[in-house]
C-alpha positions, 0 to 999 in steps of 0.5 A: 500500500502506498505511503500517506502523503497528506491527511486533511480532515477525514481525507487521506492522499497517498503517493498513488493519488498524487501520481495520478495528478501528473498525467492525463488520468481520471481523478479517483474517489480519494482525490475528489473526496479530499477536494470536497473535504477541503471545500467543506472546511475552507470555502464553507467554514461559515456555511456548515449549517447551510451547505454540505458536500457529500463525497464519492464514497458516501454518494456511491453507497447511497446510489447502491442501497435500497430506499429503505436504508437511505435515512440510516445512512444520511439521517445524521446529516440533517439534510432537510435543514441544508440549503445546498446538498452537493454530491460527487456522482459517478457512472458506476452502477454495479455494486460488485465492482469498483470504478466508473467512467465519468464524474458529474455533480448533483446539487439539491437547492432547497430554496429552488426545490430542484435538483441541479445536475452539472455534467461536463459531458452533457447527459452522460450521467443523467440516469444516475442523477435521476436515480440518486435524486429520487432516493435522496428526496425521501430524506428531504421531505418525509411528508411528500413522495414527489421528487423535486424536478431535476434540471440539467444545467448548462455548464462547462464541458470537457473536451477530452475523456478524462477531465470530468473529475476536474470539472466536478471539483471546479463546478462545486467550487463555483457553486459554493463561491456563488452561494457564499457571496449572495446565497443564490446562483442562477448558473455556473460561470462558463 
């Protein structure tokens, strides 16, 4: 196993993750989780009551369990009290395998009562975004069975087959920055 290079909050980066950053490869769960941890603790340090970023590992777990198990996983996060809930979403649908081939960002906006999907390869993760939104919506409002609408947001698009993780992190940073400045956002800067 690789040596730990950096530990921050609940995230660890090992030498193998740092090596991923030097080439044209995909960002893995650990790098995206580290970025989310950093954004949550630095950019959102005064917004912890309003904004939560949910990293790849928890997002994937939620995607793959039954709806009945969602509240036991996410219940302690008090999602119903958050203005913004930000998920790192990948394309893997197989519970028996690790991996995936694409990252996108799924955001729940309480004040808009909408799910916003930021996909740098427009439409690639649409099925996964719809599925996750439907599952998580059960934790947001126990009084309603209606899933808030999902909007595919016009956002920056990647021009290669490997930068989706970078775009996910950039989109998350922009959303948090815009929210922290004026508590709203209409679209992500392009």
